[in-house]
Residue frames as a rotation matrix with the C-alpha (Angstrom) as fourth column:
UNK 1
0.184 -0.765 -0.617 5.82
0.749 -0.298 0.592 -75.24
-0.637 -0.571 0.518 86.05
UNK 2
0.940 0.143 -0.309 6.59
-0.047 -0.845 -0.532 -71.73
-0.337 0.515 -0.788 84.73
UNK 3
0.268 -0.880 0.393 9.50
0.956 0.292 0.001 -71.60
-0.116 0.376 0.920 82.32
UNK 4
0.560 -0.049 -0.827 11.13
0.245 -0.944 0.222 -68.25
-0.791 -0.327 -0.517 83.06
UNK 5
-0.576 -0.818 0.005 13.59
0.208 -0.140 0.968 -68.57
-0.791 0.558 0.251 80.21
UNK 6
-0.438 0.489 0.754 10.74
0.895 0.157 0.418 -68.80
0.086 0.858 -0.506 77.67
UNK 7
0.670 0.666 -0.329 9.02
0.710 -0.704 0.020 -65.76
-0.219 -0.247 -0.944 79.24
UNK 8
0.169 -0.677 -0.717 12.29
0.102 -0.711 0.695 -63.84
-0.980 -0.191 -0.051 79.13
UNK 9
-0.754 -0.465 0.463 12.81
0.462 0.124 0.878 -64.75
-0.466 0.876 0.122 75.46
UNK 10
0.002 0.847 0.532 9.29
0.987 -0.086 0.134 -63.70
0.159 0.525 -0.836 74.56
UNK 11
0.728 0.233 -0.644 9.75
0.445 -0.876 0.185 -60.37
-0.521 -0.421 -0.742 76.29
UNK 12
-0.284 -0.914 -0.289 13.09
0.163 -0.344 0.925 -59.88
-0.945 0.216 0.247 74.53
UNK 13
-0.621 0.112 0.776 11.50
0.781 0.174 0.600 -60.45
-0.067 0.978 -0.195 71.12
UNK 14
0.420 0.896 0.142 8.63
0.899 -0.432 0.068 -58.11
0.122 0.099 -0.988 71.82
UNK 15
0.543 -0.248 -0.803 10.97
0.289 -0.842 0.455 -55.39
-0.789 -0.479 -0.385 73.01
UNK 16
-0.508 -0.843 -0.178 13.07
0.022 -0.219 0.976 -55.56
-0.861 0.492 0.130 69.83
UNK 17
-0.955 0.170 0.244 10.72
0.279 0.227 0.933 -56.69
0.103 0.959 -0.264 67.04
UNK 18
-0.503 0.840 -0.202 7.38
-0.530 -0.485 -0.695 -54.99
-0.682 -0.243 0.690 66.36
UNK 19
-0.860 0.290 0.421 4.68
0.464 0.787 0.406 -57.26
-0.213 0.545 -0.811 64.92
UNK 20
-0.691 0.713 0.120 1.56
-0.444 -0.550 0.708 -56.16
0.570 0.435 0.696 63.02
UNK 21
-0.658 0.514 0.551 -1.51
-0.528 0.208 -0.824 -56.63
-0.538 -0.832 0.134 65.22
UNK 22
0.590 0.788 0.177 -3.49
-0.343 0.443 -0.828 -57.90
-0.731 0.427 0.532 62.24
UNK 23
0.370 -0.444 0.816 -2.23
0.655 0.747 0.109 -60.11
-0.659 0.495 0.567 59.43
UNK 24
-0.122 -0.490 -0.863 0.25
-0.191 -0.842 0.505 -58.06
-0.974 0.227 0.009 57.35
UNK 25
0.905 0.216 0.367 0.33
0.337 0.163 -0.927 -57.38
-0.260 0.963 0.075 53.60
UNK 26
0.051 -0.996 -0.071 3.71
0.406 -0.044 0.913 -57.39
-0.913 -0.076 0.402 51.95
UNK 27
0.991 0.136 0.001 4.83
0.066 -0.472 -0.879 -54.95
-0.119 0.871 -0.476 49.22
UNK 28
0.278 -0.951 0.134 8.25
0.403 0.242 0.882 -55.58
-0.872 -0.191 0.451 47.75
UNK 29
0.969 0.029 -0.244 10.14
-0.185 -0.569 -0.801 -53.38
-0.162 0.822 -0.546 45.23
UNK 30
0.168 -0.956 0.241 13.34
0.383 0.288 0.878 -53.97
-0.909 -0.055 0.414 43.29
UNK 31
0.708 -0.043 -0.705 15.23
-0.610 -0.541 -0.579 -52.68
-0.357 0.840 -0.410 40.31
UNK 32
0.218 -0.702 -0.678 18.57
-0.772 0.301 -0.559 -53.93
0.597 0.646 -0.476 38.87
UNK 33
-0.815 -0.549 -0.185 19.10
-0.375 0.744 -0.553 -57.52
0.441 -0.381 -0.813 39.99
UNK 34
-0.383 0.756 0.531 15.50
-0.891 -0.150 -0.428 -57.87
-0.244 -0.637 0.731 41.01
UNK 35
0.330 0.537 -0.776 14.59
-0.755 0.644 0.125 -60.91
0.567 0.545 0.618 38.94
UNK 36
-0.285 -0.527 -0.800 16.99
0.092 0.816 -0.570 -63.20
0.954 -0.236 -0.185 40.83
UNK 37
-0.930 -0.038 0.366 15.98
-0.339 -0.301 -0.891 -61.61
0.144 -0.953 0.267 44.10
UNK 38
-0.057 0.997 0.058 12.30
-0.998 -0.056 -0.028 -62.26
-0.025 -0.059 0.998 43.46
UNK 39
0.266 0.088 -0.960 13.01
-0.384 0.923 -0.022 -65.87
0.884 0.374 0.280 42.47
UNK 40
-0.754 -0.585 -0.298 14.86
0.074 0.375 -0.924 -66.40
0.652 -0.719 -0.239 45.78
UNK 41
-0.747 0.477 0.462 11.94
-0.653 -0.398 -0.644 -64.99
-0.123 -0.783 0.609 47.75
UNK 42
0.234 0.955 -0.182 9.13
-0.963 0.254 0.093 -66.96
0.135 0.153 0.979 46.14
UNK 43
0.198 -0.149 -0.969 10.99
-0.251 0.948 -0.197 -70.28
0.947 0.282 0.150 46.14
UNK 44
-0.765 -0.553 -0.329 11.70
0.196 0.287 -0.938 -69.92
0.613 -0.782 -0.111 49.85
UNK 45
-0.496 0.698 0.517 8.26
-0.867 -0.433 -0.246 -68.91
0.052 -0.570 0.820 51.06
UNK 46
-0.812 0.214 0.543 6.19
-0.018 0.921 -0.389 -71.82
-0.583 -0.326 -0.744 52.39
UNK 47
-0.832 0.521 0.189 3.39
0.357 0.243 0.902 -73.16
0.424 0.818 -0.388 50.27
UNK 48
0.168 0.938 -0.303 0.87
0.895 -0.016 0.445 -72.04
0.413 -0.346 -0.843 52.90
UNK 49
-0.853 -0.513 -0.099 2.28
0.513 -0.787 -0.343 -68.53
0.098 -0.343 0.934 53.43
UNK 50
-0.113 0.962 -0.248 -0.65
0.986 0.078 -0.146 -66.71
-0.121 -0.261 -0.958 55.05
UNK 51
0.064 0.134 -0.989 -0.42
0.170 -0.978 -0.121 -63.20
-0.983 -0.160 -0.085 53.55
UNK 52
0.906 0.202 0.371 -0.72
0.406 -0.166 -0.899 -61.39
-0.120 0.965 -0.233 50.21
UNK 53
-0.080 -0.966 -0.248 2.52
0.488 -0.255 0.835 -60.33
-0.869 -0.054 0.491 48.48
UNK 54
0.961 0.273 -0.056 2.98
0.095 -0.512 -0.854 -57.63
-0.261 0.814 -0.518 45.86
UNK 55
0.036 -0.986 0.161 6.16
0.656 0.145 0.741 -57.67
-0.754 0.079 0.652 43.75
UNK 56
0.964 0.231 -0.135 7.17
0.067 -0.697 -0.714 -54.68
-0.259 0.679 -0.687 41.66
UNK 57
0.026 -0.966 0.257 10.20
0.717 0.198 0.669 -54.79
-0.697 0.167 0.698 39.40
UNK 58
0.181 -0.048 -0.982 11.42
-0.439 -0.898 -0.037 -51.79
-0.880 0.438 -0.184 37.42
UNK 59
0.120 -0.114 0.986 11.20
0.780 0.625 -0.023 -52.52
-0.614 0.772 0.164 33.72
UNK 60
-0.711 -0.409 -0.572 12.68
-0.051 -0.781 0.622 -50.26
-0.702 0.471 0.535 31.05
UNK 61
0.317 0.868 -0.381 10.05
-0.479 -0.200 -0.855 -49.11
-0.819 0.453 0.353 28.58
UNK 62
0.649 0.048 -0.759 9.89
-0.733 0.309 -0.606 -51.44
0.205 0.950 0.236 25.55
UNK 63
-0.376 -0.779 0.502 11.87
-0.876 0.475 0.081 -54.00
-0.301 -0.410 -0.861 27.53
UNK 64
-0.418 0.156 -0.895 11.77
-0.469 0.807 0.360 -57.65
0.778 0.570 -0.264 26.52
UNK 65
-0.923 0.112 -0.368 10.80
0.359 0.594 -0.720 -58.53
0.138 -0.797 -0.589 30.12
UNK 66
-0.386 0.872 0.301 7.00
-0.414 -0.455 0.788 -58.41
0.824 0.180 0.537 30.30
UNK 67
-0.244 0.365 0.899 4.66
-0.965 0.000 -0.262 -58.97
-0.096 -0.931 0.352 33.25
UNK 68
0.775 0.612 -0.157 3.39
-0.629 0.771 -0.099 -62.22
0.061 0.176 0.983 31.71
UNK 69
0.281 -0.776 -0.565 6.95
-0.122 0.555 -0.823 -63.56
0.952 0.300 0.061 31.36
UNK 70
-0.603 -0.528 0.598 7.74
-0.609 -0.179 -0.773 -62.73
0.515 -0.830 -0.214 34.94
UNK 71
0.265 0.791 0.552 4.59
-0.955 0.295 0.037 -64.52
-0.134 -0.536 0.833 36.11
UNK 72
0.851 0.085 -0.518 5.64
-0.268 0.919 -0.290 -67.75
0.452 0.385 0.805 34.40
UNK 73
-0.146 -0.980 -0.138 9.20
-0.171 0.163 -0.972 -67.56
0.974 -0.118 -0.192 35.75
UNK 74
-0.613 -0.093 0.784 8.03
-0.759 -0.206 -0.618 -67.06
0.219 -0.974 0.056 39.32
UNK 75
0.469 0.861 0.199 5.12
-0.883 0.458 0.101 -69.54
-0.004 -0.223 0.975 39.16
UNK 76
0.532 -0.313 -0.787 7.58
-0.201 0.856 -0.477 -72.23
0.822 0.412 0.392 38.25
UNK 77
-0.532 -0.847 -0.017 9.33
-0.084 0.073 -0.994 -71.66
0.843 -0.527 -0.109 41.62
UNK 78
-0.910 0.230 0.345 6.37
-0.381 -0.132 -0.915 -71.81
-0.165 -0.964 0.207 44.03
UNK 79
-0.648 0.760 -0.047 3.00
0.711 0.626 0.319 -73.41
0.272 0.173 -0.947 44.75
UNK 80
-0.318 0.540 -0.780 1.62
0.327 -0.710 -0.624 -70.05
-0.890 -0.453 0.049 45.83
UNK 81
0.420 0.562 0.713 -0.55
0.865 -0.011 -0.501 -68.42
-0.274 0.827 -0.491 43.19
UNK 82
-0.593 -0.633 -0.498 1.40
0.334 -0.756 0.564 -65.94
-0.733 0.168 0.659 41.10
UNK 83
0.185 0.759 0.625 -0.82
0.947 0.031 -0.319 -63.73
-0.261 0.651 -0.713 39.01
UNK 84
-0.795 -0.248 0.553 -0.82
0.451 -0.851 0.267 -60.61
0.405 0.462 0.789 36.87
UNK 85
-0.730 0.507 -0.458 -2.86
0.290 -0.377 -0.880 -58.17
-0.619 -0.775 0.129 38.92
UNK 86
-0.450 0.711 0.540 -6.40
0.725 -0.062 0.686 -57.41
0.522 0.700 -0.487 37.71
UNK 87
-0.900 0.076 0.429 -7.96
-0.233 -0.916 -0.326 -54.10
0.368 -0.393 0.842 38.57
UNK 88
-0.007 0.951 0.310 -10.81
-0.868 -0.160 0.470 -54.44
0.497 -0.266 0.826 41.02
UNK 89
0.164 0.015 -0.986 -9.73
0.136 0.990 0.038 -57.87
0.977 -0.140 0.160 42.23
UNK 90
0.906 0.156 0.395 -9.92
-0.376 -0.137 0.917 -58.48
0.197 -0.978 -0.066 46.01
UNK 91
-0.105 -0.994 0.013 -6.49
-0.779 0.074 -0.623 -58.90
0.618 -0.076 -0.782 47.60
UNK 92
0.881 0.464 -0.090 -6.16
-0.350 0.769 0.535 -62.42
0.318 -0.439 0.840 48.99
UNK 93
0.267 -0.787 0.557 -3.68
-0.772 0.171 0.612 -64.24
-0.577 -0.593 -0.562 51.19
UNK 94
0.099 -0.356 0.929 -1.47
0.200 0.922 0.332 -66.80
-0.975 0.153 0.162 49.48
UNK 95
0.772 0.171 0.612 -1.38
0.631 -0.099 -0.769 -64.77
-0.071 0.980 -0.184 46.24
UNK 96
-0.292 -0.862 -0.414 1.58
0.512 -0.507 0.694 -63.02
-0.808 -0.009 0.590 44.70
UNK 97
0.739 0.666 0.102 0.56
0.496 -0.435 -0.751 -60.03
-0.456 0.606 -0.652 42.56
UNK 98
-0.478 -0.859 0.186 2.55
0.735 -0.275 0.620 -58.47
-0.481 0.433 0.763 39.70
UNK 99
0.051 0.521 -0.852 1.72
-0.099 -0.846 -0.523 -55.06
-0.994 0.111 0.008 38.23
UNK 100
0.757 0.250 0.604 0.94
0.567 0.207 -0.797 -54.55
-0.324 0.946 0.015 34.53
UNK 101
-0.351 -0.861 0.369 3.41
0.934 -0.291 0.209 -52.96
-0.073 0.418 0.906 32.13
UNK 102
-0.795 -0.165 0.584 3.43
0.367 -0.897 0.247 -49.17
0.483 0.411 0.774 32.14
UNK 103
0.293 0.869 0.398 0.78
-0.046 -0.403 0.914 -48.66
0.955 -0.286 -0.079 34.87
UNK 104
-0.677 -0.385 0.628 1.15
-0.625 -0.151 -0.766 -47.77
0.390 -0.911 -0.138 38.56
UNK 105
-0.096 0.631 -0.770 -0.41
0.304 0.755 0.581 -50.19
0.948 -0.178 -0.265 41.01
UNK 106
-0.775 -0.082 0.627 -2.04
-0.533 -0.449 -0.717 -49.58
0.341 -0.890 0.304 44.37
UNK 107
-0.653 0.581 -0.486 -4.82
0.652 0.758 0.030 -50.73
0.386 -0.297 -0.874 46.63
UNK 108
-0.753 0.504 0.423 -8.16
-0.602 -0.787 -0.133 -49.15
0.266 -0.355 0.896 47.57
UNK 109
0.197 0.866 0.459 -10.80
-0.973 0.231 -0.018 -50.83
-0.121 -0.443 0.888 49.76
UNK 110
-0.092 -0.403 0.911 -8.73
-0.388 0.857 0.340 -54.00
-0.917 -0.323 -0.235 49.69
UNK 111
0.748 0.302 0.591 -9.01
0.433 0.453 -0.779 -54.15
-0.503 0.839 0.208 45.90
UNK 112
-0.304 -0.918 0.255 -6.29
0.773 -0.081 0.629 -53.69
-0.557 0.388 0.734 43.32
UNK 113
0.777 0.507 -0.374 -6.19
0.252 -0.793 -0.554 -50.32
-0.577 0.336 -0.744 41.69
UNK 114
-0.071 -0.792 0.607 -4.27
0.991 0.016 0.136 -49.10
-0.117 0.610 0.783 38.62
UNK 115
0.511 0.133 -0.849 -3.20
0.184 -0.982 -0.043 -45.51
-0.840 -0.134 -0.526 37.93
UNK 116
0.435 -0.347 0.831 -2.29
0.894 0.056 -0.445 -43.92
0.108 0.936 0.334 34.63
UNK 117
0.925 -0.152 -0.348 -0.68
-0.013 -0.928 0.373 -40.91
-0.379 -0.340 -0.860 36.32
UNK 118
0.635 -0.738 -0.229 2.75
-0.567 -0.244 -0.787 -39.72
0.525 0.630 -0.573 35.03
UNK 119
0.256 -0.694 -0.673 5.97
0.458 0.700 -0.548 -41.52
0.851 -0.168 0.497 35.82
UNK 120
0.902 -0.041 0.430 7.17
-0.388 -0.511 0.767 -41.08
0.188 -0.859 -0.477 39.42
UNK 121
0.372 -0.864 0.340 10.83
-0.424 0.168 0.890 -41.27
-0.826 -0.475 -0.304 40.35
UNK 122
-0.392 -0.477 -0.787 11.40
-0.878 -0.060 0.474 -41.84
-0.273 0.877 -0.396 36.61
UNK 123
-0.999 -0.032 -0.005 9.35
-0.032 0.974 0.224 -45.08
-0.002 0.224 -0.975 36.61
UNK 124
-0.035 0.993 0.110 5.89
-0.951 0.000 -0.309 -46.43
-0.307 -0.116 0.945 35.83
UNK 125
0.749 0.631 -0.202 5.04
0.272 -0.014 0.962 -48.62
0.604 -0.776 -0.182 37.61
UNK 126
-0.133 -0.774 0.619 6.84
-0.425 -0.519 -0.742 -46.90
0.895 -0.362 -0.260 40.51
UNK 127
-0.401 -0.106 -0.910 7.67
0.647 0.671 -0.363 -48.46
0.649 -0.734 -0.200 43.87
UNK 128
-1.000 0.016 -0.027 6.89
0.006 -0.745 -0.667 -45.17
-0.031 -0.667 0.745 45.63
UNK 129
-0.397 0.915 -0.066 3.32
-0.782 -0.300 0.546 -45.18
0.480 0.268 0.835 44.28
UNK 130
0.072 0.421 -0.904 2.75
0.068 0.902 0.425 -48.76
0.995 -0.092 0.036 45.39
UNK 131
-0.612 -0.368 -0.700 4.22
0.677 0.214 -0.704 -48.20
0.409 -0.905 0.118 48.90
UNK 132
-0.962 0.244 0.126 2.31
-0.274 -0.884 -0.379 -44.97
0.019 -0.399 0.917 49.49
UNK 133
-0.142 0.958 -0.249 -0.97
-0.688 0.085 0.720 -46.52
0.711 0.274 0.647 48.40
UNK 134
-0.048 0.059 -0.997 -0.33
0.403 0.915 0.035 -49.54
0.914 -0.400 -0.068 50.63
UNK 135
-0.868 -0.341 -0.360 0.44
0.456 -0.265 -0.849 -47.34
0.195 -0.902 0.386 53.63
UNK 136
-0.720 0.669 0.185 -2.76
-0.675 -0.737 0.040 -45.34
0.163 -0.096 0.982 53.16
UNK 137
0.084 0.811 -0.578 -4.86
-0.574 0.514 0.638 -48.50
0.815 0.279 0.509 52.77
UNK 138
0.455 0.055 -0.889 -3.35
0.368 0.897 0.245 -50.86
0.811 -0.439 0.388 55.36
UNK 139
0.645 -0.247 0.723 -1.55
-0.629 -0.708 0.320 -48.45
0.433 -0.662 -0.612 57.75
UNK 140
0.026 -0.727 0.687 0.19
-0.962 0.170 0.215 -50.55
-0.273 -0.666 -0.694 60.41
UNK 141
0.667 0.192 0.720 -0.50
-0.044 0.975 -0.219 -53.83
-0.744 0.114 0.658 58.51
UNK 142
0.930 -0.291 -0.225 1.87
-0.277 -0.150 -0.949 -52.72
0.243 0.945 -0.220 55.71
UNK 143
0.354 -0.917 0.182 5.31
0.220 0.271 0.937 -54.32
-0.909 -0.291 0.298 55.39
UNK 144
0.963 -0.098 -0.251 7.30
-0.268 -0.429 -0.862 -52.47
-0.023 0.898 -0.440 52.70
UNK 145
0.425 -0.833 0.353 10.53
0.349 0.511 0.786 -54.14
-0.835 -0.211 0.508 51.54
UNK 146
0.830 -0.258 -0.494 13.14
-0.544 -0.567 -0.618 -52.53
-0.120 0.782 -0.611 49.29
UNK 147
0.657 -0.563 0.502 15.67
0.439 0.827 0.353 -54.74
-0.613 -0.011 0.790 47.56
UNK 148
-0.307 -0.935 0.176 18.53
0.656 -0.074 0.751 -54.39
-0.690 0.346 0.636 45.09
UNK 149
0.534 0.467 0.705 18.61
0.841 -0.375 -0.389 -51.50
0.083 0.801 -0.593 42.63
UNK 150
-0.645 -0.743 0.180 19.86
0.743 -0.665 -0.079 -48.04
0.179 0.082 0.980 41.80
UNK 151
-0.503 0.392 0.770 18.56
-0.069 -0.907 0.416 -44.51
0.861 0.157 0.483 42.50
UNK 152
-0.984 0.059 0.166 15.91
-0.174 -0.189 -0.966 -43.92
-0.026 -0.980 0.196 45.17
UNK 153
-0.244 0.949 -0.198 12.44
-0.633 -0.002 0.774 -45.06
0.734 0.314 0.602 43.97
UNK 154
0.193 0.395 -0.898 10.73
0.403 0.803 0.439 -46.47
0.895 -0.447 -0.004 47.02
UNK 155
-0.723 -0.577 -0.380 12.43
0.578 -0.202 -0.791 -44.38
0.380 -0.791 0.479 49.70
UNK 156
-0.746 0.530 0.403 9.60
-0.582 -0.813 -0.009 -41.84
0.323 -0.241 0.915 49.93
UNK 157
0.197 0.876 -0.441 7.17
-0.461 0.479 0.747 -44.75
0.865 0.056 0.498 50.13
UNK 158
-0.199 -0.370 -0.908 9.12
0.647 0.646 -0.405 -46.25
0.736 -0.668 0.111 52.98
UNK 159
-0.978 -0.166 0.127 8.83
0.040 -0.744 -0.667 -42.98
0.205 -0.647 0.734 54.85
UNK 160
-0.315 0.942 0.118 5.07
-0.809 -0.331 0.486 -42.90
0.497 0.057 0.866 54.29
UNK 161
0.203 0.298 -0.933 4.89
0.104 0.941 0.323 -46.52
0.974 -0.163 0.160 55.53
UNK 162
-0.640 -0.512 -0.573 6.74
0.634 0.069 -0.770 -45.57
0.434 -0.856 0.280 58.71
UNK 163
-0.899 0.299 0.320 4.52
-0.383 -0.891 -0.243 -42.53
0.212 -0.341 0.916 59.22
UNK 164
0.041 0.982 -0.187 1.42
-0.760 0.152 0.631 -44.74
0.648 0.116 0.753 58.98
UNK 165
0.225 -0.020 0.974 2.83
-0.886 0.411 0.213 -47.20
-0.405 -0.911 0.075 61.59
UNK 166
0.956 0.124 -0.267 3.88
-0.243 0.845 -0.476 -49.86
0.166 0.520 0.838 59.11
UNK 167
0.513 -0.795 0.324 7.08
0.102 0.431 0.897 -51.93
-0.852 -0.427 0.302 59.06
UNK 168
0.819 -0.305 -0.487 9.93
-0.572 -0.351 -0.741 -51.08
0.055 0.885 -0.462 56.65
UNK 169
0.599 -0.582 0.550 12.66
0.242 0.787 0.568 -53.43
-0.763 -0.207 0.612 55.49
UNK 170
0.634 -0.472 -0.612 15.83
-0.772 -0.428 -0.470 -52.91
-0.040 0.770 -0.636 53.45
UNK 171
0.865 -0.484 -0.134 18.14
0.425 0.847 -0.319 -55.51
0.268 0.218 0.938 51.99
UNK 172
0.476 -0.791 -0.384 21.64
0.302 -0.263 0.916 -55.13
-0.826 -0.552 0.114 53.35
UNK 173
0.766 -0.134 -0.629 23.39
-0.558 -0.625 -0.546 -52.88
-0.320 0.769 -0.553 50.80
UNK 174
-0.262 -0.964 -0.039 26.59
-0.887 0.225 0.402 -55.01
-0.379 0.140 -0.915 50.84
UNK 175
-0.446 0.181 0.877 24.47
0.089 0.984 -0.158 -58.03
-0.891 0.008 -0.455 50.01
UNK 176
0.552 0.822 -0.136 22.60
0.007 -0.168 -0.986 -56.45
-0.834 0.544 -0.098 47.08
UNK 177
0.206 -0.416 0.886 23.54
0.951 0.300 -0.081 -56.90
-0.232 0.859 0.457 43.41
UNK 178
-0.202 -0.197 0.959 23.04
0.439 -0.894 -0.091 -53.13
0.875 0.403 0.267 43.08
UNK 179
-0.439 -0.070 -0.896 23.54
0.889 0.111 -0.444 -51.50
0.131 -0.991 0.014 46.51
UNK 180
-0.945 -0.133 0.300 22.38
0.104 -0.988 -0.111 -47.91
0.311 -0.073 0.948 45.95
UNK 181
-0.102 0.982 0.158 18.62
-0.226 -0.178 0.958 -48.38
0.969 0.062 0.240 46.33
UNK 182
0.559 0.352 -0.751 18.79
0.588 0.470 0.658 -50.19
0.585 -0.809 0.055 49.65
UNK 183
-0.484 -0.777 -0.403 21.64
0.864 -0.351 -0.361 -47.89
0.139 -0.523 0.841 50.77
UNK 184
-0.713 0.324 0.622 19.40
-0.133 -0.934 0.332 -44.86
0.688 0.154 0.709 50.11
UNK 185
0.381 0.887 -0.261 16.72
0.059 0.258 0.964 -46.59
0.923 -0.382 0.046 52.17
UNK 186
0.229 -0.378 -0.897 19.09
0.928 0.364 0.083 -47.11
0.295 -0.851 0.434 55.08
UNK 187
-0.748 -0.660 -0.070 20.39
0.655 -0.717 -0.237 -43.52
0.106 -0.223 0.969 54.95
UNK 188
-0.845 0.402 0.352 17.07
-0.262 -0.885 0.384 -41.76
0.466 0.233 0.853 54.45
UNK 189
0.139 0.986 -0.088 14.39
-0.421 0.139 0.896 -43.88
0.896 -0.087 0.434 56.10
UNK 190
-0.662 -0.461 0.591 16.09
-0.737 0.257 -0.625 -45.80
0.136 -0.850 -0.510 58.89
UNK 191
-0.027 0.739 -0.673 14.09
-0.520 0.565 0.641 -49.00
0.854 0.367 0.369 58.23
UNK 192
0.616 0.375 0.693 12.76
-0.788 0.277 0.550 -51.33
0.014 -0.884 0.466 60.95
UNK 193
0.610 -0.436 0.662 14.91
0.158 0.885 0.437 -54.25
-0.776 -0.163 0.609 59.67
UNK 194
0.418 -0.593 -0.688 18.12
-0.908 -0.261 -0.327 -54.49
0.014 0.762 -0.647 57.60
UNK 195
0.154 -0.309 0.939 19.24
-0.306 0.888 0.343 -57.99
-0.940 -0.340 0.042 56.53
UNK 196
-0.799 -0.537 -0.272 20.60
-0.438 0.209 0.874 -60.04
-0.413 0.817 -0.402 53.63
UNK 197
-0.256 0.724 -0.641 18.27
-0.907 0.048 0.417 -61.39
0.333 0.688 0.644 50.93
UNK 198
-0.583 -0.046 -0.811 18.61
-0.073 0.997 -0.004 -65.00
0.809 0.056 -0.585 52.10
UNK 199
-0.889 0.179 -0.422 16.95
0.454 0.224 -0.862 -64.08
-0.060 -0.958 -0.280 55.43
UNK 200
-0.804 0.594 -0.033 14.06
-0.595 -0.800 0.083 -62.03
0.023 0.087 0.996 54.13
UNK 201
-0.134 0.791 -0.597 11.70
-0.273 0.549 0.790 -65.02
0.952 0.269 0.142 53.69
UNK 202
-0.426 -0.072 -0.902 12.44
0.754 0.522 -0.398 -65.91
0.500 -0.850 -0.168 57.34
UNK 203
-0.965 0.119 -0.234 11.54
0.047 -0.800 -0.599 -62.40
-0.259 -0.589 0.766 58.49
UNK 204
-0.553 0.807 -0.206 8.37
-0.669 -0.283 0.687 -62.49
0.496 0.518 0.697 56.42
UNK 205
-0.089 0.521 -0.849 7.30
0.275 0.832 0.482 -65.72
0.957 -0.190 -0.217 58.11
UNK 206
-0.678 -0.241 -0.695 8.14
0.720 -0.029 -0.693 -64.34
0.147 -0.970 0.193 61.52
UNK 207
-0.953 0.300 -0.043 6.11
-0.288 -0.941 -0.178 -61.16
-0.094 -0.157 0.983 60.96
UNK 208
-0.155 0.931 -0.331 3.07
-0.659 0.152 0.736 -63.32
0.736 0.332 0.590 60.07
UNK 209
-0.142 0.039 0.989 3.74
-0.919 0.367 -0.146 -65.56
-0.369 -0.929 -0.016 63.09
UNK 210
0.845 0.354 -0.401 3.97
-0.505 0.773 -0.383 -68.49
0.174 0.526 0.832 60.70
UNK 211
0.369 -0.742 0.560 6.48
-0.625 0.248 0.740 -71.03
-0.688 -0.623 -0.372 62.22
UNK 212
0.981 0.011 -0.192 8.28
-0.167 0.549 -0.819 -72.29
0.097 0.836 0.540 59.12
UNK 213
0.263 -0.963 -0.059 12.02
-0.079 0.039 -0.996 -71.63
0.961 0.267 -0.065 59.76
UNK 214
0.389 -0.156 -0.908 13.80
0.841 0.462 0.281 -72.74
0.376 -0.873 0.311 62.92
UNK 215
-0.439 -0.745 -0.503 15.78
0.871 -0.491 -0.033 -69.49
-0.222 -0.452 0.864 63.13
UNK 216
-0.083 0.430 0.899 13.19
0.685 -0.631 0.364 -66.95
0.724 0.646 -0.242 61.93
UNK 217
0.863 0.405 -0.301 12.79
0.481 -0.479 0.735 -65.43
0.153 -0.779 -0.608 65.41
UNK 218
0.234 -0.872 -0.429 16.50
0.615 -0.210 0.761 -64.84
-0.753 -0.442 0.487 65.81
UNK 219
-0.466 -0.357 0.809 16.67
0.879 -0.292 0.378 -63.40
0.101 0.887 0.450 62.31
UNK 220
0.453 0.739 0.499 13.93
0.575 -0.670 0.470 -60.89
0.681 0.075 -0.728 63.19
UNK 221
0.851 -0.143 -0.505 15.68
0.415 -0.404 0.815 -59.86
-0.320 -0.904 -0.284 66.39
UNK 222
-0.115 -0.993 -0.003 19.12
0.731 -0.086 0.677 -59.52
-0.673 0.076 0.736 64.75
UNK 223
-0.359 -0.006 0.933 17.86
0.851 -0.412 0.324 -57.57
0.383 0.911 0.153 61.71
UNK 224
0.750 0.627 0.212 16.02
0.448 -0.717 0.534 -55.14
0.487 -0.305 -0.819 64.01
UNK 225
0.625 -0.594 -0.507 19.15
0.443 -0.265 0.857 -54.64
-0.643 -0.759 0.098 66.07
UNK 226
-0.379 -0.757 0.532 21.24
0.877 -0.110 0.468 -54.02
-0.295 0.644 0.706 62.91
UNK 227
0.103 0.524 0.846 18.73
0.733 -0.614 0.291 -51.42
0.672 0.590 -0.447 61.81
UNK 228
0.940 0.287 -0.185 18.84
0.329 -0.613 0.719 -49.67
0.093 -0.736 -0.670 65.16
UNK 229
0.218 -0.942 -0.256 22.68
0.602 -0.077 0.795 -49.61
-0.768 -0.328 0.550 65.21
UNK 230
-0.428 -0.360 0.829 22.78
0.895 -0.293 0.335 -48.14
0.123 0.886 0.448 61.70
UNK 231
0.542 0.678 0.496 20.30
0.559 -0.732 0.390 -45.50
0.628 0.065 -0.776 62.70
UNK 232
0.823 -0.282 -0.493 22.54
0.373 -0.386 0.844 -44.50
-0.428 -0.879 -0.212 65.64
UNK 233
-0.164 -0.974 0.157 25.59
0.739 -0.015 0.674 -44.28
-0.654 0.226 0.722 63.45
UNK 234
-0.382 0.072 0.922 23.83
0.843 -0.381 0.379 -42.13
0.378 0.922 0.085 60.86
UNK 235
0.676 0.657 -0.334 22.47
0.737 -0.607 0.299 -39.59
-0.006 -0.448 -0.894 63.37
């Protein structure tokens, strides 16, 4: 017997939420308040999360926070493999990659690439460099997510992701420890989804079609609707 309600629900989801046709690759950037945000993300992703994840946190030059320290902190929170990225390494699902200190990170031919080019948006590594590289490499498979922070590093990268057919996500500014970075994303990129940090792991699972959270589908629908309403208000 045909269940018309289920068909209606599936059509509703497809009309509101856009899914990558091929398994997505996630690129996530944050600045002030990013350590706690990253901890929340990794400890709430399932152990069998079926996609690669890149995490880039702004670090002040000569900061006490080093890439190796961040790896240990995050690895203690997840069974996924957290690793300091190695240039030339093939990007693999189920791995979380962290950039080195004072080098930009990107991807070419599905392999990790470092760049010693000048600082961009006042930072190295810069979120913009990572997002733009991801968009060029993975086009519509790219999911670029901008979390808590100040200034606007990452906004240009979100635009490039959108231009290449990828999906862009911003943390709800009112939910962020530092609201200006996601606020700039909302005002200047009009992301595909806007939602609080607690729901981002659910959205990530839904975009991979990995059924881990009971409410991940409704989270995806609602966050897409929020993004569309914000876009209308800002026109």
